[in-house]
C-alpha positions in Angstrom: 106.5 68.6 82.8 103.9 69.8 80.3 104.2 73.1 79.1 101.2 74.2 80.3 101.3 72.8 83.7 104.7 74.5 84.2 103.4 77.8 83.2 100.4 77.4 85.3 102.9 76.7 88.6 105.2 79.5 87.4 101.9 81.7 87.6 100.4 80.2 90.7 103.9 80.7 92.2 104.0 84.4 91.4 100.4 84.9 92.7 100.6 83.3 95.7 103.7 85.5 96.8 101.9 88.5 95.4 98.7 87.4 97.4 100.7 86.8 100.5 102.0 90.3 100.2 98.4 91.8 99.5 96.7 91.3 102.9 95.0 94.0 105.5 98.0 95.5 106.5 99.0 96.1 102.7 95.6 97.8 101.9 95.8 100.2 105.2 99.4 101.2 104.6 98.7 102.2 101.2 95.7 104.1 101.8 97.2 105.5 105.1 100.5 106.8 103.6 98.4 108.4 100.5 96.4 110.5 103.1 99.8 111.7 104.7 101.8 111.9 101.6 99.4 112.3 98.8 101.0 112.3 95.3 104.7 112.0 96.6 103.6 108.3 97.9 104.3 107.5 94.2 108.1 108.1 94.7 108.0 105.7 98.1 106.1 103.1 95.9 108.8 103.4 93.1 111.9 102.8 95.6 110.1 100.0 97.1 109.4 98.2 94.0 113.0 98.5 93.1 114.2 97.1 96.2 111.6 94.4 96.3 112.7 93.1 92.8 116.4 92.8 94.1 115.7 91.2 97.3 113.1 88.7 95.1 115.4 87.9 92.4 118.2 86.9 94.6 116.4 84.6 96.8 114.3 83.2 94.3 117.4 82.1 92.0 119.6 80.8 95.3 116.8 78.6 96.2 116.3 77.4 92.7 119.8 76.8 92.0 120.6 75.1 95.4 117.6 73.0 95.1 117.1 73.3 98.9 114.5 75.4 101.1 115.8 78.5 102.8 116.2 76.9 106.3 118.2 74.0 105.0 120.6 76.6 102.9 120.9 78.6 106.2 121.9 75.5 108.0 124.4 74.9 105.4 126.0 78.3 105.7 126.1 78.1 109.6 124.4 74.9 111.7 121.7 76.3 113.6 121.0 79.1 111.8 118.3 77.6 109.5 116.6 76.6 112.9 117.0 80.4 114.0 115.5 81.5 110.5 112.6 78.7 110.7 111.2 80.0 114.1 111.5 84.0 113.3 109.5 83.0 110.1 107.1 80.6 112.1 106.5 83.2 115.0 105.7 86.1 112.4 103.8 83.8 110.3 101.5 83.0 113.2 101.2 86.3 114.5 100.3 88.0 111.1 98.1 85.2 110.4 96.0 86.1 113.4 95.5 89.6 111.8 94.9 88.1 108.5 92.1 86.1 109.9 90.7 89.2 111.4 90.7 90.9 108.2 88.9 88.1 106.5 86.3 88.2 109.4 86.0 92.1 108.7 85.5 91.4 104.9 82.6 89.1 105.4 81.3 91.5 108.2 81.0 94.2 105.5 79.5 91.7 103.0 76.9 89.9 105.1 76.6 91.6 108.5 77.9 88.8 110.3 80.1 89.5 113.4 83.8 89.6 112.9 84.6 86.5 114.8 81.8 84.7 112.9 83.3 85.6 109.7 86.6 84.6 110.8 85.8 81.1 111.7 83.9 80.7 108.4 86.8 82.1 106.6 89.4 79.8 108.3 87.1 76.8 107.5 87.1 78.0 103.7 91.2 78.1 103.7 91.4 74.8 105.4 89.2 73.3 102.8 91.9 74.5 99.9 94.4 72.0 101.6 92.0 69.3 102.2 91.6 68.4 98.7 94.0 66.0 97.0 95.8 68.0 94.9 96.2 71.1 97.3 98.9 72.7 95.5 97.0 73.1 92.2 93.7 74.4 94.2 96.0 77.0 96.0 97.3 78.3 92.8 94.0 78.6 91.3 92.5 80.0 94.4 94.9 82.6 94.7 95.0 83.5 91.0 91.1 84.1 91.0 91.4 86.0 94.3 94.0 88.1 92.8 92.3 88.9 89.6 89.1 90.0 91.5 90.9 92.5 93.7 92.7 94.1 91.1 89.4 94.4 89.1 87.4 96.0 91.8 90.2 98.2 92.7 90.7 99.5 89.2 86.7 100.1 88.9 87.1 102.2 92.2 90.2 104.1 91.1 88.3 105.3 87.9 85.6 106.4 89.9 87.9 108.4 92.2 89.0 110.2 89.3 92.7 110.5 90.5 95.1 113.6 89.2 97.3 110.9 87.4 99.6 113.6 85.9 100.6 115.1 89.3 101.1 111.4 90.4 103.4 110.8 87.7 105.7 114.0 88.3 105.6 113.6 92.1 106.7 109.9 91.6 110.0 111.0 90.2 110.4 114.4 91.9 108.4 114.1 95.5 108.0 116.8 97.5 109.1 114.8 100.5 110.9 111.3 101.0 109.6 109.4 103.9 112.3 106.8 104.3 110.2 104.7 107.4 107.2 104.4 104.9 109.8 102.9 102.2 110.9 100.4 104.8 107.2 99.7 105.8 106.3 99.1 102.1 109.5 96.8 101.5 108.6 94.8 104.9 105.2 94.2 103.8 106.1 93.1 100.3 109.2 91.0 100.9 109.9 90.7 104.7 109.2 87.7 106.8 107.8 84.5 105.1 106.5 86.3 102.1 109.5 86.4 99.6 109.9 82.9 100.2 106.4 81.5 99.3 106.6 81.3 95.7 110.2 80.3 95.9 109.3 77.3 98.1 105.9 76.4 96.1 108.1 76.2 92.7 110.6 73.9 94.6 107.9 71.8 95.7 106.5 71.5 92.1 109.8 70.5 90.7 110.9 73.7 89.0 114.5 74.1 90.0 118.2 73.9 88.8 120.2 75.9 86.7 118.1 75.0 83.7 114.9 76.6 84.9 116.7 79.7 86.0 115.2 82.1 83.6 111.4 81.1 84.1 112.3 81.3 88.0 113.6 84.8 87.5 110.7 85.8 85.4 108.3 84.5 87.8 110.0 86.1 90.7 109.6 89.6 89.1 106.0 88.9 87.8 105.0 88.1 91.7 106.4 91.9 92.4 104.6 93.2 89.4 101.0 91.9 90.4 101.6 93.0 94.0 102.9 96.7 92.5 99.9 97.0 90.2 97.7 96.4 92.9 99.6 98.7 95.1 99.5 101.3 92.4 95.8 101.1 91.8 95.0 101.5 95.2 97.0 104.5 95.7 95.5 106.1 92.8 92.1 105.3 94.1 93.0 106.7 97.6 94.6 109.7 95.7 91.5 110.5 93.9 89.8 110.7 97.3 92.8 113.0 98.9 92.8 115.2 95.8 88.9 116.3 96.2 89.7 117.4 99.7 87.6 114.4 101.5 89.1 113.0 104.7 89.8 109.1 105.3 88.6 107.4 108.4 91.9 106.6 110.3 90.4 103.8 111.8 89.8 102.2 108.3 91.5 104.1 105.5 90.9 101.4 102.8 87.3 101.2 103.1 86.6 105.0 103.4 88.4 104.9 99.9 85.9 102.6 98.2 82.9 104.1 100.1 83.9 107.8 99.1 84.6 106.6 95.7 81.7 104.3 94.9 79.0 105.1 97.7 77.4 101.8 99.3 78.3 99.9 96.4 81.8 100.7 96.9 81.6 99.8 100.3 80.7 96.1 99.4 83.3 96.0 97.0 85.6 96.9 100.0 84.3 93.8 101.7 85.3 91.7 98.7 88.9 93.1 98.3 89.4 92.9 102.1 88.3 89.2 102.0 90.0 88.2 99.1 93.4 90.2 100.4 93.0 88.4 103.8 92.0 84.7 103.0 95.1 84.7 100.4 97.3 85.6 103.1 96.2 83.1 105.3 96.5 80.4 102.8 100.0 81.7 101.7 101.4 82.4 105.4 100.4 78.9 106.6 101.8 77.0 103.6 105.1 79.1 103.5 105.4 79.0 107.5 105.0 75.4 107.7 107.4 74.9 104.7 110.2 76.3 106.8 110.0 73.3 109.4 108.7 70.4 107.1 112.4 69.3 106.2 113.5 68.9 109.8 112.1 65.5 110.4 110.3 62.9 108.3 107.1 62.9 110.4 106.9 66.7 109.7 107.3 66.1 106.2 104.7 63.3 106.3 102.1 65.3 107.9 102.9 68.8 106.4 99.4 69.2 105.3 97.9 68.6 108.7 100.2 70.8 110.1 99.3 73.6 107.7 95.4 73.2 108.5 96.7 73.3 112.3 98.3 76.3 111.5 95.1 77.9 110.2 92.9 76.6 112.9 95.3 78.0 115.8 95.3 81.3 114.0 91.4 81.3 113.7 90.9 80.1 117.5 93.2 82.9 119.0 91.3 85.5 116.9 88.1 83.9 117.8 88.8 83.4 121.7 91.2 86.4 122.6 90.5 88.9 119.8 93.5 90.4 117.9 96.4 90.9 119.9 97.7 94.1 118.8 100.7 94.2 121.1 102.0 91.0 119.7 101.1 92.0 116.3 103.3 95.2 116.7 106.4 93.3 118.1 106.4 90.7 115.6 105.8 93.3 113.0 109.2 95.2 114.1 110.9 91.7 114.3 109.4 90.8 111.0 111.6 94.0 109.4 114.8 92.3 110.6 114.2 88.9 108.8 114.6 90.2 105.3 118.3 91.5 105.7 118.9 88.4 107.9 117.4 86.1 105.2 118.6 88.0 102.0 122.2 88.3 103.6 122.1 84.2 104.2 121.2 83.8 100.7 124.0 85.9 99.2 126.5 84.2 101.1 125.3 80.8 100.2 125.5 81.9 96.5 129.5 81.7 96.9 129.5 78.1 98.6 130.0 75.5 95.9 128.7 72.8 98.4 125.3 74.4 98.0 125.3 76.0 94.7 127.7 73.8 92.9 129.4 75.3 89.6 126.8 78.0 89.6 127.9 81.6 89.2 125.9 84.2 90.8 125.7 87.7 88.7 128.0 90.2 90.3 125.3 93.1 89.7 122.9 90.8 91.7 125.4 90.5 94.5 126.1 94.3 94.8 122.4 95.1 94.5 121.4 92.7 97.4 124.3 93.6 99.8 123.0 97.4 99.4 119.5 96.2 100.3 120.6 94.2 103.3 122.7 97.1 104.6 119.8 99.7 104.0 117.0 97.3 105.6 119.1 96.4 108.2 119.9 100.3 109.6 116.3 101.1 109.0 114.6 98.0 110.7 117.0 98.4 113.8 116.0 102.2 113.9 112.0 101.2 113.6 112.6 98.5 116.4 114.3 101.0 118.5 111.9 103.5 118.2 108.8 100.9 118.3 109.6 99.1 121.5 109.4 102.2 123.9 105.8 102.7 122.4 104.8 99.0 122.7 105.8 98.8 126.5 104.8 102.2 127.4 
């Protein structure tokens, strides 16, 4: 593999994972929690970044060294476990993709005044075109990279316009006034929960970057992915903090839109449209690609026609939103379940790391194992708690 193409694939995998994480929910969560916690939200971001890196490094390394996708590793650990994991991932991916399509529709609504449903259908067609081209993998890498740079660039502009109290943010990141544990769980789940943490790892596997000889590059790419998502999170946090610090109130129905509008007027509002569309459309692409990667190894037919299944996945997500609208209850339910996927999937990966039939003679670093086990325990407890408190509200 040429050095240039390998570097491009590694960067593409990092951006695929990062832009899968940066969706409509990511934008809303970040601005919503900033309006509640103000500068202390910096501590939540810092803590979630540490947890994200620990989860991501473990998962990507074990997938690379085993040279198998997560569902096949899970089936090797315990027969049938891979099918269970695949069902969770696909169910969550499909539900969230309906929300991603809705976000893309909202972005085009802000930019061009078309209805959200029309915008969603147009966005669905654009996402499908990414997979229609002959070299879909390369097109997906390029698409997510360009969209990622656009999102970060526009958010940086709005951040400077908002003039946030950076000094206070730095201090409160390490000495917060309050610690919101559920905010940490929400951010972690939204960054490496469900299908997201596997997006880049499965992309590298498809591109042939695997085995112990590539572990250094795989690890670097996994950390870069968290870095890209975290940079976007920090800039958006600072932009929202600048608005909150001025005593202005964010619109609870659409917090990120009001940040951009209050910071830069009507131009800022149009910028929000671009950011929302870019965030949503790349999440549509990432969710479809990764969700289908969890079932394509189960039969030769699924493997042969996986590209068309991805296209169908996007089409169904778009159609559901266009016909029914956003199914809020399903999204809330699957969102709660999605929080449980990380401790299950990471736990399975850590067990697999110590099975020679899966990883051969590879020795997983002990510090990574301890780090991973701590994440599994903490996220399992907090996810069960959020599911327990969320379900009664859902069916009330």
